[in-house]
ROFITOR-87326 format. One record per residue (C-alpha): residue number from 0; residue in three letters; y, z, x. Coordinates in nm, 2 decimals, padded with zeros to 4 digits. Layout:
BEGIN
<atom NUM,ala,<Y,Z,X>>
...
***
This chain:
BEGIN
<atom 0,met,<02.05,03.12,-00.95>>
<atom 1,ser,<01.84,03.30,-01.20>>
<atom 2,ser,<01.74,03.30,-01.57>>
<atom 3,gly,<01.56,03.62,-01.66>>
<atom 4,glu,<01.28,03.65,-01.41>>
<atom 5,leu,<01.32,03.28,-01.30>>
<atom 6,lys,<01.50,03.26,-00.96>>
<atom 7,phe,<01.58,02.92,-00.82>>
<atom 8,asp,<01.81,02.71,-00.61>>
<atom 9,met,<01.99,02.42,-00.78>>
<atom 10,met,<02.13,02.10,-00.63>>
<atom 11,val,<02.35,01.88,-00.83>>
<atom 12,leu,<02.40,01.53,-00.68>>
<atom 13,his,<02.54,01.19,-00.74>>
<atom 14,leu,<02.36,00.91,-00.56>>
<atom 15,lys,<02.58,00.62,-00.47>>
<atom 16,ser,<02.49,00.29,-00.64>>
<atom 17,gly,<02.39,00.00,-00.42>>
<atom 18,ala,<02.08,-00.16,-00.28>>
<atom 19,ala,<02.16,-00.08,00.08>>
<atom 20,ser,<02.37,00.19,00.23>>
<atom 21,pro,<02.49,00.45,00.16>>
<atom 22,gln,<02.23,00.50,-00.11>>
<atom 23,ala,<01.94,00.44,00.13>>
<atom 24,asp,<02.08,00.70,00.38>>
<atom 25,glu,<02.14,00.95,00.09>>
<atom 26,val,<01.78,00.92,-00.03>>
<atom 27,asn,<01.64,00.97,00.33>>
<atom 28,ala,<01.86,01.28,00.38>>
<atom 29,leu,<01.75,01.42,00.04>>
<atom 30,glu,<01.39,01.36,00.12>>
<atom 31,ser,<01.42,01.55,00.45>>
<atom 32,phe,<01.60,01.83,00.28>>
<atom 33,ile,<01.34,01.87,00.01>>
<atom 34,lys,<01.06,01.87,00.26>>
<atom 35,glu,<01.22,02.13,00.47>>
<atom 36,arg,<01.32,02.35,00.18>>
<atom 37,gln,<00.99,02.34,00.01>>
<atom 38,gln,<00.79,02.40,00.32>>
<atom 39,ala,<00.96,02.72,00.40>>
<atom 40,pro,<00.73,03.02,00.44>>
<atom 41,asp,<00.89,03.19,00.14>>
<atom 42,leu,<00.87,03.02,-00.20>>
<atom 43,arg,<01.18,02.81,-00.25>>
<atom 44,his,<01.20,02.71,-00.62>>
<atom 45,leu,<01.43,02.41,-00.63>>
<atom 46,ile,<01.58,02.20,-00.90>>
<atom 47,val,<01.76,01.88,-00.81>>
<atom 48,leu,<01.97,01.77,-01.11>>
<atom 49,gly,<02.20,01.47,-01.15>>
<atom 50,asp,<02.29,01.11,-01.15>>
<atom 51,trp,<02.03,00.93,-00.95>>
<atom 52,asn,<02.17,00.58,-00.98>>
<atom 53,ile,<01.83,00.43,-00.88>>
<atom 54,arg,<01.69,00.12,-01.06>>
<atom 55,pro,<01.32,00.10,-01.11>>
<atom 56,asp,<01.35,-00.26,-01.20>>
<atom 57,gln,<01.40,-00.33,-00.83>>
<atom 58,ser,<01.14,-00.27,-00.56>>
<atom 59,thr,<01.38,-00.08,-00.34>>
<atom 60,gly,<01.46,00.15,-00.63>>
<atom 61,arg,<01.09,00.22,-00.69>>
<atom 62,arg,<01.04,00.30,-00.32>>
<atom 63,arg,<01.34,00.54,-00.33>>
<atom 64,leu,<01.21,00.72,-00.64>>
<atom 65,arg,<00.87,00.77,-00.47>>
<atom 66,lys,<01.05,00.91,-00.17>>
<atom 67,leu,<01.23,01.17,-00.38>>
<atom 68,met,<00.90,01.27,-00.53>>
<atom 69,val,<00.78,01.36,-00.18>>
<atom 70,ser,<00.41,01.35,-00.27>>
<atom 71,thr,<00.19,01.55,-00.04>>
<atom 72,pro,<-00.18,01.62,-00.03>>
<atom 73,ser,<-00.11,01.97,-00.18>>
<atom 74,gln,<00.13,01.82,-00.45>>
<atom 75,asn,<00.35,02.12,-00.38>>
<atom 76,leu,<00.69,01.97,-00.35>>
<atom 77,met,<00.90,01.78,-00.60>>
<atom 78,arg,<00.82,01.61,-00.92>>
<atom 79,val,<01.07,01.38,-01.08>>
<atom 80,leu,<01.09,01.43,-01.45>>
<atom 81,thr,<01.26,01.28,-01.75>>
<atom 82,val,<01.23,01.28,-02.12>>
<atom 83,glu,<01.41,00.95,-02.16>>
<atom 84,glu,<01.07,00.82,-02.24>>
<atom 85,leu,<01.10,00.55,-01.98>>
<atom 86,gly,<00.82,00.30,-02.01>>
<atom 87,pro,<00.67,00.16,-01.80>>
<atom 88,ser,<00.58,00.41,-01.53>>
<atom 89,leu,<00.66,00.34,-01.17>>
<atom 90,asp,<00.32,00.20,-01.11>>
<atom 91,glu,<00.35,-00.03,-01.42>>
<atom 92,trp,<00.69,-00.15,-01.29>>
<atom 93,glu,<00.51,-00.31,-01.00>>
<atom 94,thr,<00.35,-00.56,-01.24>>
<atom 95,phe,<00.69,-00.65,-01.38>>
<atom 96,gly,<00.84,-00.71,-01.04>>
<atom 97,asn,<01.22,-00.73,-01.04>>
<atom 98,leu,<01.40,-00.78,-01.38>>
<atom 99,asn,<01.74,-00.83,-01.23>>
<atom 100,gln,<01.99,-00.95,-01.50>>
<atom 101,asn,<01.71,-01.07,-01.73>>
<atom 102,pro,<01.80,-00.94,-02.09>>
<atom 103,ala,<01.51,-01.12,-02.25>>
<atom 104,val,<01.25,-00.93,-02.05>>
<atom 105,ala,<01.46,-00.62,-02.02>>
<atom 106,ala,<01.47,-00.60,-02.40>>
<atom 107,leu,<01.10,-00.53,-02.40>>
<atom 108,val,<01.15,-00.22,-02.18>>
<atom 109,pro,<01.23,00.09,-02.39>>
<atom 110,phe,<01.53,00.28,-02.24>>
<atom 111,thr,<01.72,00.55,-02.43>>
<atom 112,his,<02.04,00.38,-02.32>>
<atom 113,phe,<02.02,00.00,-02.30>>
<atom 114,asn,<02.32,-00.22,-02.23>>
<atom 115,ala,<02.26,-00.56,-02.36>>
<atom 116,arg,<02.49,-00.72,-02.10>>
<atom 117,ser,<02.24,-00.62,-01.82>>
<atom 118,ile,<01.94,-00.40,-01.77>>
<atom 119,asp,<02.09,-00.05,-01.77>>
<atom 120,thr,<01.84,00.14,-01.57>>
<atom 121,phe,<02.06,00.41,-01.41>>
<atom 122,leu,<01.86,00.73,-01.43>>
<atom 123,asp,<01.98,01.07,-01.51>>
<atom 124,his,<01.70,01.28,-01.38>>
<atom 125,ile,<01.58,01.61,-01.27>>
<atom 126,ala,<01.33,01.70,-01.00>>
<atom 127,ile,<01.16,02.03,-00.99>>
<atom 128,ser,<00.95,02.19,-00.72>>
<atom 129,ser,<00.60,02.24,-00.85>>
<atom 130,thr,<00.61,02.60,-00.74>>
<atom 131,phe,<00.77,02.66,-01.09>>
<atom 132,glu,<00.44,02.54,-01.25>>
<atom 133,glu,<00.23,02.75,-01.01>>
<atom 134,ile,<00.41,03.07,-01.07>>
<atom 135,phe,<00.57,03.06,-01.41>>
<atom 136,asp,<00.41,02.94,-01.73>>
<atom 137,his,<00.62,02.63,-01.80>>
<atom 138,pro,<00.96,02.79,-01.79>>
<atom 139,ile,<01.14,02.46,-01.85>>
<atom 140,ser,<01.17,02.37,-02.22>>
<atom 141,val,<01.15,02.01,-02.33>>
<atom 142,thr,<01.31,01.84,-02.63>>
<atom 143,thr,<01.30,01.46,-02.66>>
<atom 144,ala,<01.54,01.24,-02.86>>
<atom 145,ser,<01.27,01.22,-03.13>>
<atom 146,gly,<01.28,01.60,-03.17>>
<atom 147,lys,<00.94,01.67,-03.02>>
<atom 148,val,<00.93,01.99,-02.81>>
<atom 149,asp,<00.72,02.10,-02.52>>
<atom 150,leu,<00.56,01.77,-02.43>>
<atom 151,arg,<00.57,01.86,-02.07>>
<atom 152,pro,<00.80,02.04,-01.83>>
<atom 153,gly,<01.12,01.84,-01.81>>
<atom 154,val,<01.47,01.80,-01.93>>
<atom 155,arg,<01.65,01.69,-02.25>>
<atom 156,ile,<01.87,01.39,-02.23>>
<atom 157,ala,<02.14,01.43,-02.49>>
<atom 158,thr,<02.21,01.15,-02.74>>
<atom 159,pro,<02.57,01.01,-02.72>>
<atom 160,leu,<02.79,01.10,-03.02>>
<atom 161,ile,<02.97,00.77,-03.01>>
<atom 162,pro,<02.84,00.42,-03.06>>
<atom 163,glu,<02.66,00.28,-02.76>>
<atom 164,ala,<02.89,-00.03,-02.76>>
<atom 165,asp,<03.17,00.21,-02.68>>
<atom 166,phe,<02.97,00.45,-02.47>>
<atom 167,tyr,<02.90,00.22,-02.18>>
<atom 168,arg,<03.27,00.15,-02.14>>
<atom 169,leu,<03.32,00.52,-02.06>>
<atom 170,thr,<03.02,00.59,-01.84>>
<atom 171,asp,<02.69,00.44,-01.75>>
<atom 172,his,<02.51,00.77,-01.77>>
<atom 173,leu,<02.38,01.00,-02.04>>
<atom 174,pro,<02.44,01.38,-02.01>>
<atom 175,val,<02.15,01.58,-01.88>>
<atom 176,val,<02.08,01.92,-02.03>>
<atom 177,leu,<01.84,02.16,-01.86>>
<atom 178,thr,<01.70,02.44,-02.07>>
<atom 179,leu,<01.53,02.73,-01.90>>
<atom 180,arg,<01.31,02.98,-02.08>>
<atom 181,asn,<01.38,03.34,-02.00>>
<atom 182,thr,<01.06,03.54,-01.92>>
<atom 183,asp,<00.99,03.91,-01.93>>
<atom 184,gly,<00.80,03.89,-01.61>>
<atom 185,gly,<00.46,03.85,-01.78>>
<atom 186,ala,<00.39,03.52,-01.61>>
<atom 187,val,<00.48,03.64,-01.27>>
<atom 188,pro,<00.18,03.72,-01.05>>
<atom 189,pro,<00.15,04.09,-00.95>>
<atom 190,thr,<00.28,04.18,-00.60>>
<atom 191,val,<-00.02,04.41,-00.53>>
<atom 192,ala,<-00.24,04.28,-00.25>>
<atom 193,gln,<-00.55,04.19,-00.44>>
<atom 194,leu,<-00.67,03.93,-00.18>>
<atom 195,ile,<-00.77,03.99,00.18>>
<atom 196,leu,<-00.86,03.76,00.46>>
<atom 197,val,<-01.24,03.77,00.55>>
<atom 198,ser,<-01.28,03.50,00.81>>
<atom 199,ala,<-01.15,03.17,00.96>>
<atom 200,ile,<-01.29,02.87,01.13>>
<atom 201,pro,<-00.99,02.72,01.32>>
<atom 202,asn,<-01.21,02.47,01.53>>
<atom 203,pro,<-01.48,02.34,01.29>>
<atom 204,thr,<-01.73,02.08,01.39>>
<atom 205,gly,<-01.59,01.74,01.29>>
<atom 206,asp,<-01.24,01.67,01.19>>
<atom 207,asp,<-01.01,01.97,01.21>>
<atom 208,arg,<-00.76,01.83,00.96>>
<atom 209,ala,<-01.03,01.80,00.70>>
<atom 210,asn,<-01.26,02.09,00.77>>
<atom 211,glu,<-01.06,02.39,00.89>>
<atom 212,gln,<-01.13,02.68,00.66>>
<atom 213,val,<-01.02,03.03,00.57>>
<atom 214,thr,<-01.22,03.27,00.35>>
<atom 215,val,<-01.06,03.53,00.12>>
<atom 216,arg,<-01.20,03.81,-00.09>>
<atom 217,asn,<-01.07,03.97,-00.41>>
<atom 218,val,<-01.07,04.34,-00.37>>
<atom 219,gly,<-00.88,04.41,-00.69>>
<atom 220,ser,<-01.00,04.44,-01.05>>
<atom 221,asp,<-00.85,04.13,-01.20>>
<atom 222,pro,<-00.91,03.75,-01.13>>
<atom 223,val,<-00.66,03.60,-00.90>>
<atom 224,pro,<-00.56,03.23,-00.93>>
<atom 225,leu,<-00.50,03.08,-00.59>>
<atom 226,ala,<-00.22,02.86,-00.71>>
<atom 227,gly,<00.10,02.97,-00.55>>
<atom 228,trp,<-00.06,03.15,-00.25>>
<atom 229,lys,<-00.02,03.03,00.11>>
<atom 230,ile,<-00.21,03.04,00.43>>
<atom 231,leu,<00.04,03.06,00.72>>
<atom 232,asp,<00.02,03.04,01.10>>
<atom 233,asp,<00.25,03.18,01.38>>
<atom 234,arg,<00.48,02.87,01.35>>
<atom 235,asn,<00.54,02.95,00.98>>
<atom 236,thr,<00.37,02.62,00.87>>
<atom 237,phe,<00.12,02.67,00.60>>
<atom 238,trp,<-00.14,02.55,00.35>>
<atom 239,ala,<00.01,02.56,00.00>>
<atom 240,leu,<-00.27,02.65,-00.24>>
<atom 241,thr,<-00.29,02.50,-00.58>>
<atom 242,ala,<-00.49,02.53,-00.90>>
<atom 243,gln,<-00.75,02.30,-00.74>>
<atom 244,asp,<-00.83,02.58,-00.49>>
<atom 245,gly,<-00.96,02.78,-00.79>>
<atom 246,ile,<-00.96,03.14,-00.90>>
<atom 247,val,<-01.11,03.44,-00.71>>
<atom 248,asp,<-01.29,03.68,-00.94>>
<atom 249,pro,<-01.31,04.06,-00.87>>
<atom 250,gly,<-01.54,04.11,-00.57>>
<atom 251,gln,<-01.58,03.74,-00.52>>
<atom 252,thr,<-01.54,03.56,-00.18>>
<atom 253,val,<-01.39,03.21,-00.18>>
<atom 254,thr,<-01.36,02.97,00.11>>
<atom 255,ile,<-01.05,02.75,00.12>>
<atom 256,ile,<-01.09,02.42,00.30>>
<atom 257,arg,<-00.79,02.26,00.47>>
<atom 258,gly,<-00.86,01.92,00.31>>
<atom 259,gly,<-00.58,01.73,00.49>>
<atom 260,arg,<-00.30,01.99,00.44>>
<atom 261,pro,<-00.03,01.97,00.71>>
<atom 262,met,<-00.07,02.31,00.88>>
<atom 263,ser,<-00.31,02.32,01.17>>
<atom 264,leu,<-00.48,02.64,01.28>>
<atom 265,asn,<-00.43,02.64,01.66>>
<atom 266,asn,<-00.76,02.62,01.86>>
<atom 267,thr,<-00.60,02.80,02.15>>
<atom 268,gly,<-00.52,03.11,01.95>>
<atom 269,asp,<-00.30,03.19,01.65>>
<atom 270,thr,<-00.25,03.43,01.36>>
<atom 271,val,<-00.37,03.37,01.01>>
<atom 272,arg,<-00.14,03.51,00.74>>
<atom 273,leu,<-00.21,03.54,00.37>>
<atom 274,val,<00.11,03.52,00.16>>
<atom 275,asn,<00.11,03.59,-00.22>>
<atom 276,pro,<00.32,03.40,-00.47>>
<atom 277,ala,<00.60,03.65,-00.44>>
<atom 278,gly,<00.64,03.55,-00.08>>
<atom 279,gln,<00.49,03.87,00.06>>
<atom 280,thr,<00.25,03.87,00.35>>
<atom 281,val,<-00.05,04.08,00.22>>
<atom 282,asp,<-00.29,04.03,00.52>>
<atom 283,ala,<-00.27,03.89,00.87>>
<atom 284,his,<-00.51,03.86,01.16>>
<atom 285,pro,<-00.47,03.72,01.51>>
<atom 286,tyr,<-00.75,03.53,01.69>>
<atom 287,asp,<-00.81,03.40,02.04>>
<atom 288,gln,<-00.93,03.07,02.18>>
<atom 289,ala,<-01.16,02.91,01.93>>
<atom 290,ser,<-01.47,02.72,02.04>>
<atom 291,ser,<-01.62,02.45,01.82>>
<atom 292,gly,<-01.77,02.60,01.50>>
<atom 293,gln,<-01.68,02.96,01.59>>
<atom 294,val,<-01.63,03.19,01.30>>
<atom 295,phe,<-01.37,03.47,01.33>>
<atom 296,leu,<-01.45,03.77,01.11>>
<atom 297,phe,<-01.16,03.98,01.00>>
<atom 298,asn,<-01.30,04.21,00.73>>
***
């Protein structure tokens, strides 16, 4: 799908209610799908939209919401968002414990849609891949029920047009409206190869997972934010670079440390590939067997 310069895949789902199966199996399958989709060598902007049917007032529900968020060291996968202004946060829910069928305590928890007969915590949510934030300048517009706009990337949960006493007899979910901003392309990084690979240390002294490194140089005339770029290997696994990796100024050389990211540079030989945010390979260099601490110079 696309909206102006925004191109993305969208999944609309309905998670089955229930503490055990089939919801548990559905969450596991969705977690696997998100991981595979978002770890593809090309950027896969993904929106997961729909009826989550997960209750944060239960410990199993909190575990499942965390699974769907698929947190990783690079924070490059999904982020579950809502503007229902659900308080508390998932972490704060842990101090509440379970609120099953406890209206007195449940009444203290602000939900947009609250059913006094029980704690109505069914969530209408959206999850977005953070590649949207890395490549586009907040393309998702936010409007809360209070009328505030652009608090953070997210979705608008529409207010029912009928009294809530009647509403819950029809459905236990509020409608979800996603608003995407069209862009003129100004927020999309240029496809010209401004960065090149300078060197790599596939077999550093110490822990490979922490200390492997690749150095890049900006040969262009404009600063290049590293967010959205990727370092790939021959197996198409990669380091997803984020804003924490910094910006490379014209003529500057920057060393990128693996820092626990999942891809491993093979010590027996591999190819280092530099991929820009548009998914294009802009530089690639093979190397042979790497001894401890050996530096491979490319440019």
